[in-house]
N, CA, C and O atoms as a GROMACS GRO file, in nm:
protein
  276
    1MET      N    1   4.304  18.619  20.423
    1MET     CA    2   4.200  18.657  20.386
    1MET      C    3   4.154  18.756  20.303
    1MET      O    4   4.159  18.871  20.348
    2CYS      N    5   4.082  18.729  20.123
    2CYS     CA    6   4.081  18.838  20.002
    2CYS      C    7   3.988  18.994  20.090
    2CYS      O    8   3.870  19.008  20.125
    3GLU      N    9   4.088  19.071  20.097
    3GLU     CA   10   3.980  19.167  20.085
    3GLU      C   11   3.821  19.210  19.994
    3GLU      O   12   3.726  19.263  20.052
    4GLU      N   13   3.820  19.190  19.911
    4GLU     CA   14   3.787  19.147  19.800
    4GLU      C   15   3.617  19.122  19.861
    4GLU      O   16   3.528  19.186  19.916
    5CYS      N   17   3.656  18.937  19.791
    5CYS     CA   18   3.590  18.844  19.790
    5CYS      C   19   3.486  18.757  19.945
    5CYS      O   20   3.383  18.695  19.972
    6ARG      N   21   3.655  18.836  20.024
    6ARG     CA   22   3.633  18.765  20.258
    6ARG      C   23   3.647  18.638  20.233
    6ARG      O   24   3.592  18.565  20.316
    7GLN      N   25   3.743  18.551  20.082
    7GLN     CA   26   3.758  18.399  20.128
    7GLN      C   27   3.903  18.380  20.166
    7GLN      O   28   3.967  18.462  20.231
    8SER      N   29   3.927  18.320  20.142
    8SER     CA   30   4.085  18.230  20.130
    8SER      C   31   4.070  18.079  20.119
    8SER      O   32   4.043  18.012  20.219
    9PRO      N   33   4.087  18.021  19.995
    9PRO     CA   34   4.135  18.110  19.909
    9PRO      C   35   4.020  18.183  19.827
    9PRO      O   36   3.902  18.151  19.841
   10CYS      N   37   4.060  18.279  19.743
   10CYS     CA   38   3.947  18.366  19.663
   10CYS      C   39   3.831  18.291  19.590
   10CYS      O   40   3.853  18.183  19.536
   11ASP      N   41   3.718  18.344  19.588
   11ASP     CA   42   3.594  18.288  19.465
   11ASP      C   43   3.668  18.304  19.349
   11ASP      O   44   3.762  18.382  19.329
   12THR      N   45   3.593  18.182  19.239
   12THR     CA   46   3.640  18.173  19.108
   12THR      C   47   3.601  18.339  19.094
   12THR      O   48   3.705  18.403  19.108
   13ARG      N   49   3.543  18.383  19.082
   13ARG     CA   50   3.446  18.513  19.057
   13ARG      C   51   3.507  18.650  19.104
   13ARG      O   52   3.446  18.747  19.059
   14CYS      N   53   3.627  18.682  19.196
   14CYS     CA   54   3.700  18.757  19.220
   14CYS      C   55   3.771  18.801  19.159
   14CYS      O   56   3.831  18.710  19.100
   15PRO      N   57   3.816  18.921  19.124
   15PRO     CA   58   3.907  19.001  19.060
   15PRO      C   59   4.025  18.948  19.066
   15PRO      O   60   4.107  18.923  18.978
   16ASN      N   61   4.027  18.924  19.252
   16ASN     CA   62   4.170  18.881  19.253
   16ASN      C   63   4.254  18.756  19.289
   16ASN      O   64   4.364  18.740  19.342
   17ASN      N   65   4.108  18.630  19.213
   17ASN     CA   66   4.168  18.511  19.176
   17ASN      C   67   4.286  18.552  19.073
   17ASN      O   68   4.288  18.657  19.009
   18THR      N   69   4.361  18.473  19.070
   18THR     CA   70   4.521  18.433  18.964
   18THR      C   71   4.466  18.306  18.953
   18THR      O   72   4.481  18.340  18.836
   19GLU      N   73   4.412  18.179  18.954
   19GLU     CA   74   4.412  18.018  18.925
   19GLU      C   75   4.263  18.057  18.824
   19GLU      O   76   4.146  18.094  18.840
   20GLU      N   77   4.329  18.031  18.749
   20GLU     CA   78   4.229  17.943  18.633
   20GLU      C   79   4.127  17.889  18.712
   20GLU      O   80   4.158  17.827  18.814
   21GLU      N   81   3.944  17.910  18.664
   21GLU     CA   82   3.895  17.778  18.689
   21GLU      C   83   3.890  17.609  18.658
   21GLU      O   84   3.868  17.561  18.547
   22LYS      N   85   3.904  17.563  18.731
   22LYS     CA   86   3.979  17.405  18.706
   22LYS      C   87   3.797  17.349  18.676
   22LYS      O   88   3.713  17.427  18.719
   23THR      N   89   3.747  17.226  18.608
   23THR     CA   90   3.699  17.136  18.531
   23THR      C   91   3.723  17.000  18.587
   23THR      O   92   3.817  16.925  18.562
   24TYR      N   93   3.577  16.972  18.707
   24TYR     CA   94   3.624  16.815  18.685
   24TYR      C   95   3.523  16.737  18.647
   24TYR      O   96   3.416  16.763  18.590
   25CYS      N   97   3.586  16.608  18.698
   25CYS     CA   98   3.468  16.468  18.564
   25CYS      C   99   3.384  16.464  18.773
   25CYS      O  100   3.451  16.451  18.876
   26LYS      N  101   3.258  16.478  18.764
   26LYS     CA  102   3.128  16.429  18.787
   26LYS      C  103   3.200  16.305  18.874
   26LYS      O  104   3.283  16.322  18.963
   27ILE      N  105   3.164  16.216  18.843
   27ILE     CA  106   3.207  16.100  18.880
   27ILE      C  107   3.300  16.053  18.960
   27ILE      O  108   3.280  15.979  19.056
   28CYS      N  109   3.461  16.119  18.902
   28CYS     CA  110   3.578  16.048  19.013
   28CYS      C  111   3.648  16.165  19.061
   28CYS      O  112   3.735  16.136  19.144
   29ASP      N  113   3.632  16.369  19.017
   29ASP     CA  114   3.668  16.434  19.109
   29ASP      C  115   3.776  16.477  19.066
   29ASP      O  116   3.849  16.564  19.114
   30LYS      N  117   3.798  16.359  18.891
   30LYS     CA  118   3.982  16.446  18.869
   30LYS      C  119   3.992  16.580  18.799
   30LYS      O  120   3.892  16.604  18.731
   31VAL      N  121   4.056  16.643  18.800
   31VAL     CA  122   4.085  16.739  18.694
   31VAL      C  123   4.108  16.718  18.541
   31VAL      O  124   4.208  16.667  18.490
   32LEU      N  125   4.016  16.760  18.489
   32LEU     CA  126   4.046  16.790  18.388
   32LEU      C  127   4.030  16.869  18.296
   32LEU      O  128   3.948  16.958  18.274
   33GLU      N  129   4.193  16.793  18.200
   33GLU     CA  130   4.288  16.923  18.129
   33GLU      C  131   4.345  16.810  18.012
   33GLU      O  132   4.391  16.696  18.025
   34ASP      N  133   4.320  16.902  17.882
   34ASP     CA  134   4.360  16.848  17.751
   34ASP      C  135   4.319  16.724  17.707
   34ASP      O  136   4.397  16.660  17.637
   35GLU      N  137   4.186  16.669  17.740
   35GLU     CA  138   4.121  16.562  17.732
   35GLU      C  139   4.005  16.585  17.656
   35GLU      O  140   3.952  16.696  17.656
   36GLU      N  141   3.939  16.445  17.560
   36GLU     CA  142   3.824  16.507  17.527
   36GLU      C  143   3.731  16.462  17.664
   36GLU      O  144   3.787  16.403  17.756
   37VAL      N  145   3.638  16.483  17.668
   37VAL     CA  146   3.510  16.468  17.822
   37VAL      C  147   3.325  16.471  17.745
   37VAL      O  148   3.285  16.552  17.662
   38TYR      N  149   3.284  16.411  17.776
   38TYR     CA  150   3.168  16.417  17.786
   38TYR      C  151   3.039  16.517  17.862
   38TYR      O  152   3.040  16.547  17.981
   39THR      N  153   2.984  16.538  17.811
   39THR     CA  154   2.877  16.696  17.902
   39THR      C  155   2.730  16.726  17.860
   39THR      O  156   2.689  16.722  17.744
   40ASP      N  157   2.681  16.747  17.937
   40ASP     CA  158   2.535  16.803  17.943
   40ASP      C  159   2.552  16.948  17.907
   40ASP      O  160   2.458  16.997  17.844
   41GLY      N  161   2.639  17.015  17.931
   41GLY     CA  162   2.673  17.133  17.919
   41GLY      C  163   2.643  17.241  18.048
   41GLY      O  164   2.618  17.362  18.037
   42PHE      N  165   2.655  17.140  18.201
   42PHE     CA  166   2.662  17.168  18.292
   42PHE      C  167   2.814  17.078  18.413
   42PHE      O  168   2.904  17.118  18.487
   43ASP      N  169   2.752  16.939  18.362
   43ASP     CA  170   2.886  16.860  18.479
   43ASP      C  171   2.915  16.776  18.347
   43ASP      O  172   2.835  16.726  18.268
   44TYR      N  173   3.059  16.775  18.348
   44TYR     CA  174   3.155  16.670  18.233
   44TYR      C  175   3.246  16.546  18.340
   44TYR      O  176   3.299  16.552  18.451
   45ILE      N  177   3.230  16.448  18.244
   45ILE     CA  178   3.242  16.336  18.305
   45ILE      C  179   3.367  16.316  18.218
   45ILE      O  180   3.388  16.388  18.120
   46CYS      N  181   3.441  16.227  18.251
   46CYS     CA  182   3.612  16.166  18.145
   46CYS      C  183   3.553  16.043  18.077
   46CYS      O  184   3.455  15.970  18.082
   47GLU      N  185   3.635  16.055  18.027
   47GLU     CA  186   3.609  15.958  17.917
   47GLU      C  187   3.633  15.783  17.975
   47GLU      O  188   3.582  15.706  17.894
   48ASN      N  189   3.690  15.722  18.077
   48ASN     CA  190   3.731  15.631  18.138
   48ASN      C  191   3.578  15.617  18.217
   48ASN      O  192   3.508  15.520  18.189
   49CYS      N  193   3.541  15.702  18.300
   49CYS     CA  194   3.444  15.686  18.371
   49CYS      C  195   3.258  15.654  18.281
   49CYS      O  196   3.160  15.589  18.315
   50PHE      N  197   3.282  15.718  18.192
   50PHE     CA  198   3.211  15.721  18.089
   50PHE      C  199   3.145  15.588  18.018
   50PHE      O  200   3.026  15.565  17.993
   51GLU      N  201   3.267  15.506  17.992
   51GLU     CA  202   3.349  15.393  17.887
   51GLU      C  203   3.314  15.288  18.028
   51GLU      O  204   3.323  15.168  18.002
   52SER      N  205   3.288  15.311  18.130
   52SER     CA  206   3.288  15.237  18.248
   52SER      C  207   3.112  15.265  18.298
   52SER      O  208   3.084  15.201  18.400
   53MET      N  209   3.047  15.311  18.266
   53MET     CA  210   2.848  15.317  18.264
   53MET      C  211   2.801  15.251  18.218
   53MET      O  212   2.821  15.242  18.097
   54THR      N  213   2.746  15.200  18.256
   54THR     CA  214   2.548  15.099  18.211
   54THR      C  215   2.491  15.211  18.174
   54THR      O  216   2.503  15.324  18.220
   55PRO      N  217   2.424  15.168  18.083
   55PRO     CA  218   2.353  15.253  17.996
   55PRO      C  219   2.252  15.318  18.087
   55PRO      O  220   2.211  15.434  18.078
   56VAL      N  221   2.199  15.184  18.220
   56VAL     CA  222   2.087  15.284  18.350
   56VAL      C  223   2.201  15.343  18.420
   56VAL      O  224   2.152  15.428  18.494
   57ASP      N  225   2.322  15.343  18.434
   57ASP     CA  226   2.375  15.506  18.474
   57ASP      C  227   2.322  15.612  18.366
   57ASP      O  228   2.254  15.714  18.376
   58ILE      N  229   2.363  15.566  18.292
   58ILE     CA  230   2.386  15.737  18.208
   58ILE      C  231   2.229  15.733  18.193
   58ILE      O  232   2.198  15.821  18.113
   59ALA      N  233   2.124  15.670  18.235
   59ALA     CA  234   2.004  15.720  18.202
   59ALA      C  235   1.884  15.767  18.319
   59ALA      O  236   1.768  15.805  18.312
   60GLU      N  237   1.995  15.740  18.442
   60GLU     CA  238   1.979  15.795  18.582
   60GLU      C  239   2.036  15.901  18.590
   60GLU      O  240   1.983  15.981  18.668
   61MET      N  241   2.149  15.944  18.527
   61MET     CA  242   2.264  16.077  18.492
   61MET      C  243   2.161  16.176  18.408
   61MET      O  244   2.204  16.292  18.413
   62PHE      N  245   2.055  16.166  18.343
   62PHE     CA  246   1.938  16.177  18.251
   62PHE      C  247   1.790  16.177  18.310
   62PHE      O  248   1.697  16.176  18.229
   63ASN      N  249   1.766  16.179  18.431
   63ASN     CA  250   1.695  16.126  18.438
   63ASN      C  251   1.610  16.082  18.367
   63ASN      O  252   1.501  16.139  18.379
   64ILE      N  253   1.615  15.968  18.264
   64ILE     CA  254   1.509  15.941  18.192
   64ILE      C  255   1.479  15.770  18.240
   64ILE      O  256   1.550  15.669  18.242
   65SER      N  257   1.376  15.792  18.267
   65SER     CA  258   1.275  15.656  18.284
   65SER      C  259   1.186  15.526  18.240
   65SER      O  260   1.098  15.554  18.160
   66LYS      N  261   1.194  15.403  18.276
   66LYS     CA  262   1.141  15.340  18.218
   66LYS      C  263   1.048  15.275  18.262
   66LYS      O  264   1.065  15.234  18.377
   67GLU      N  265   0.912  15.239  18.191
   67GLU     CA  266   0.836  15.235  18.186
   67GLU      C  267   0.773  15.110  18.081
   67GLU      O  268   0.835  15.074  17.981
   68ALA      N  269   0.687  15.073  18.107
   68ALA     CA  270   0.552  15.011  18.109
   68ALA      C  271   0.505  15.081  17.971
   68ALA      O  272   0.552  15.194  17.967
   69VAL      N  273   0.446  15.058  17.883
   69VAL     CA  274   0.364  15.081  17.815
   69VAL      C  275   0.263  15.019  17.753
   69VAL      O  276   0.187  15.082  17.680
   0.00000   0.00000   0.00000
C-alpha cells in the first residue's frame, strides 16, 4: 500500500503513480490507444462501438428526447 495515497495500486492523482492514466471506451471498456475516438469532452467511444450505435442510442447518450409538437 502506498504511504502517500493509501491505495494499492496508487490512485492516478498520486505523485507515486508510475502508470499513465488510460482512456477507456464507455461502451466496451477497451483501452483506447493511438486511435480516433468519439467524445463529448468527458467520455470516449471507440470507432467500432460508435459505428454500431443507432441514432436512438446516440440521442439517449446525449439526453436528447423525442417529442410531438
